[in-house]
N, C-alpha and C positions, 0 to 999 in steps of 0.2 A: 244390743252389741255382741249379738250372737249372729244376726242377720247382717250386721257389718263385717264380721267377719266371713260369714260366708259369700258374702257379695265378694269381698276382695279376693277371694280365692277362686272364685269364679272369673275374674276379671284376668289373675293371673294365668291360669287356663286358657282362656282366649287367645290372650295375647302369645302364649308358648304355641298354642296351634297354628295360629296367623303366622308367626317367623318359621315353624316348620314346614309349614304349605309354599311358602315363597321360597324356602331353599329347595324343597321338593320340585316346586315348578321352574327353577332355572337350572337344575343339576342336569338336566338332560334336553334334547330339541323333541325327541321323539314323544307320540302321542300316550297317555294312559292308557285308551283303549287298545283292545286287539290289534296286532300288527299283521297288514297285509303280506301274505308272503305268495313265491311262486312256487308251484307245485308240480311234479308229474301227473296228480291225481286231479280229476274232472271234476272234484270238489273235497275240500279239507277244511279240518278245524280241530283244534286244539284248546282245552279248557282246563282250569284249575278244579279239582274236585270238591273241595269242600264251598266252594263260594258259585261256583257255575260259571266265574266270569272267564270269556274271549281271551285266550293269550294269543294265538293266530289264527289267520282265518284265509280260504279264497275261495270264494264261492259255496259259501256256507251254507244257504240260503237257496240254493238250486235243488227243485225235486229232480230227484233220480231211483232208479231202481236200486235197491240194496241187496238180491240175492240171501243168503244164510243168515246175513246179520239181523235179519227182521228176528230171529229166535232170541234174540236179548229181550224184545219186549213178549213174546212168549214163554220165556223163562221167569220175567220179572210177574206175570200177570199169573202163572202158577203158584209161585212161590208166596202171593199174597193173599190169594184165595185157596188153595191148595193145602193138606197137612202131607209133608214130602213122606209121611211114615203110610199112609192110607194106600189100598193096593188097587191098581187100574186093572181092567179087564178090557183088551186089548179087542177094538170092533172090526168090523169088515173093511171101513174106509181105510183104518190105518195101516193094512197089510196090502204089501206092493205097492206101495206109494214110489212114482218114478223119483230117480236122484238117489244121492245118497242115503243108508240106510243101515239100521241097527239088526235087519232081519226080525221083525215082529211076525208072530203068528196070530191067526184070528183064534181069540179065545185065550190067549196068554195072559197069564197074570204078573203083573210087577208092579213094584212101589213106584212113586210119582218120583221118588227121589232117584231111582236108576232110571228111567225115564230121563229126568232131567240131565243125568250124567252122559247118555247117551244123546241127549240133543244137543247139549253145549260141547261136548269133546269130539263125538261122529259126526255133529250134525247131522243127526238122522230125522228124515223128513218125515218116515214112518212115527218116530218118536213127537212129533211136532202135531201129527193129526191126533195121536190117543191122546197128548194132553188136551188139546182144543176139546174134543168131544168129553173129555172126563170132566174140565171143569165148567166149559159151555155150553154142553149138553147137544152142539153140534159144531159144527166148522163156522158157516155163518155168524153164528151168534157170537162166538169166542172172537171173530175179527172184528164183529162191530164193537166188541169190548175193549179190545186192543188199542183201538182208533179213538175210541173215549178215553181211556187212560193215558195215551198218547196226548192228548189234547189238555187234560188236566195236569200235564207237566209242562205244559206249554209250548207243544210242537203245532204250529202252524199249518204245516205241508205236509202232513203226514197220512196215508191213509193203508190201512192193512185190509188187502183181499184174501191171503190167505194165511198161514201159521209158519210157513216154512221158508217163501221167498223164491218159491219158482216162478218163473216170468206168468205174469198176468198182467191185464190191462188196468191201468190205475193204481196197483201197486206200487209206492212210492215213500220215499221219505226225503230229507236232506241233511248233510254231514252233521248241522246242529243240530237238527232234532233227534238224531241218533244219539249225539254226545250226553242231549238231557236223558235221555230213556238210559242209556248206560249209566250215567249219572245216580239215576234212582236205583239200578238194579245191582250197582254197587253198595248199595246200602244194606244189602242182602247177605247176610253171612254166610249161606250155602250158596250164593251165586257167586262170590269172590273167592269160596274154597274149590267149586267146580271150575273155575275158568283159569285158576293158576295151577291146577294139575297139570301134570306130564303125560302121568300113563296111570289107567285103572282098570279096574275090571268088575263086570257085573252079572249079575245072575242069568242062566239062560235055561229054560223053564224047559225040561223034558230032554236035557241034555248033560251028560256027565261033565261039562266044562263050561267055562265063563265067557262072554264075551269080552273082547279085550280091547281096550279103547285108548287108543294115543291122539294127543293133542295136536290137531295141525297148526295150530300157532307158534311158528321158530322164535319170534320174541321171547317166549318164556326161554328158552335155553341162550339165545345170543345179545339179549340187551338186559344191562344192570338193573334190577330192580324192577322188571317187568310182573304186572298183574295180569293181565292177562290181554284179550278179552275174548274176541268170537272174530272168524274168518266167515267169508263168504264168496261164492263165484257162480257166474251162469254166463253163458255167451252173452246176453241182451245187458247184464250190468256190468261184466267186467271183474276185476278183484277188487274187493271192496274188505275193509277191515277196521274191526274197531278194537282200538288198544289202550293199554294204558302203562303206568310206571309211577314209582314213588324214592324221590332221593331228594336228603338234605329238607327232610321234614313236609315238601309238597309233593303232593300226588295229581299226575293229570290223566286226563282221559282225551282219545284223539280220535277223529275217524276220516278214514282216508275212502272216497267213491270211487269208481273206476280207473284203478289204478294199477297200471301194469307192473312195476316194482315195489307193491306194497309193504313189505316188510323193511326194505331199504329206506323208502320214503317217510313211514312212521318212526323209523330210529331216528333219521334226519331231523323230522319236526320236534321230536320229543328231545334232541339233544339242544334243538335252538332253542325251545321253551326255557328248560333248565338254565341254558346259558345267560338267556335276557330276563327272565324274573327270579326273583326270591320271594318265600312266604314271609312276611312281615306280621308279626305277633304284637297285637297294641295290650291285650290283658289276656289272661286263661279263664276257663270257665269258673275254678276254684279261688281267683285274685280280686280281692275288693277293690273295685275304680273310686268311688269315693265313699265319704261318709256323710249324711245327709241329719241336719237337726231334728229334733224328734218334739213336736207342741203336745206336752200335758203327757209325757211318758215317762212310764218309770226309769229308763235310761235318757241320756241326753243326744244321743245319736246312733243311727243303725246303718250298716254296711250294707252297700249297695255292690252289686255283680252283674256281671255280662249271664246272660241266659247261654251263652255257650262263647267257646272262645272267640273272641274278637282279630281276627287275622286275614289277609288278604293278599293277593299274588301282587308285586309291587315291580315294576322296571328297576332293574340293578341300577343305584344310583340315587332314587328318588327317595322321598321322605314323606309318607302320607300325611295328612291332618286328622287328628282326633277331634269329634265334632261331639258333645255330650249335650244331649236336652234333657234336664231334670228340673222339677220344683227347687225353690228353696228352702223346705223343709217338708215332713211328711206328719200327717195324723197320727197318735198311738192308737194302738189298737189293730195296724195291717198286718197281715198273716205274712211269713214267709214265703218267698216265691211270687209274691205280689209284684205286677208289672208297671214302674213309675215312671219311665222314660227310656228314651233309646240313645245308643252310640254310633256313630258312624267313623267309617276310614273315609276320607275323599281327597281326589288328586286331581287337580285341575279342575275343580268342579264337580266331575264325575263321581259316583258314590262306589264306593269297592266293595265296602261290606255296610251292612246294618245289622245291629243285633238289640233287640229288647234287653233293659238292664230292670232289674227285678228286687228286692229285699232279701239280703240275706239270713234274716232271723226274724222273729215275730217280737214286737214290741207292745209291751202291757200297759195299759190304760192308768195312768195316775189317779184314780178317782177318790170317793169317798173309803169304799171298802177297802181298795191300797191304802190308804191312809190310816184306816182304824185299824187294819192288824198290823201295819209299820208300828205305830203307838204303841199297840199291845207287845210286840217282841220287845221293842226298847223299855218298856215298862218295868223298875224292877222287881222282881219275883220273890225275894228272901226280906223276911219281917225286920231282919236286923239291918239290911241296907234301907229299908224304908224307914226306921228309926234314925239312922245317920242322917 
C-alpha cells in the first residue's frame, strides 16, 4: 500500500513538472541558453554566480590578453595556499617592477593580507611578484600553478606567463575563463572584502605614515549593488574589467576585454542581465523536498533535502521544470547527509541546475535489539500493575 501511494505521488510530481515545462516552453520565443549581445568590447560575458550559467555573451571564448585582471588568479591562489597573516619578505625581483606599484622595498616585511590589498586595490605589479615568490618559490613555478588551477576551474584557453598581466607572449585568457576564475575568487570572504573596498591603508615599513590605497573600480560608487572586482589596462590588451553586482537575490559576474568604455559597458550589460533574468528558487537548503518510505526503520519515512539551494537564473516569463531522481524507498540505517539522488531544474531540455539530494536525518534500524528494548520499555514495571 505504501509503495502504491508513493508511486501515485511520483506520478503527480511528474505530471506537474511536465505541465510547468510546457508552460515555460511557450512563454517566450528566446533561448534558455545565454543570449548573444552586441557589445563595444572585443569579448564579453555575464554569468550568474551561484550556478555559473551564462546569461549574456559575445566572443566569450576568444583568447585575448587581459592586463591586470590577471591578478584575480594571483589573489585566488594566494588565498587558497597562503595564510593572510603570515609575513612576507620582499625579494629583489619584486623591487622596481615596471608599471603600477605600491613601492615595495627589497627586504621589506609585510603581511600577505596587506600585499593582497595592494595587489587588488592599487594593482601593484611589485605586490604580484612578491606574492608569487612567497607562494610558489619563484615566479615561473607560481605561473604554472596559476595555469593548472585555471584548468581545474574549467578554463580551456588560459595560460599565465606572469602574475601581474604586463604584456608577454602567450599570456592569455578568454572572457568566459576569466569569469570562472572570478567566480571562484568571490567564494573567498577576504577577496570579496578587498575588491568591494573603496579606500584603505596598509603599513609602510620604515616610514611614519601608511600607504593609501584607492580602488580604481568606478562601479563601486556609480552602480547600485556593485561587488567589485578588478580593472586592468595595457596598450596591448586595452581596457579590461572584471565586475559584479547583486540585485533581487541574484548575483552576477561579468568580464569585458579590450573595451574602451569599460565601466559604462559593464553597467549596461548588468542592467540587461538583471532585466532579462530572475533567480528561480525551487527549494532552499533547509527545506524538505520529499519524504521517502523507510524499510525496517524505527520511523516510517525520512526527509530528503537538497545539499544546497536548488535555484537557477531563468529568463523572465519562463517556468523551469523540476526533475527529481530518487529511489522508491530507502533502507534503514543510512546516516544523515547520505546522497540518495539528484534534483534538477530544466528548461527546453537544458539543465539549469543540478543538486545532490541527501537524507535529512539518521533512521535507526528496526532489528532484534530495538524490538527487545521497545518491549522492555513497554513492560509494566510496578507489581500492582502486573497483579491487575
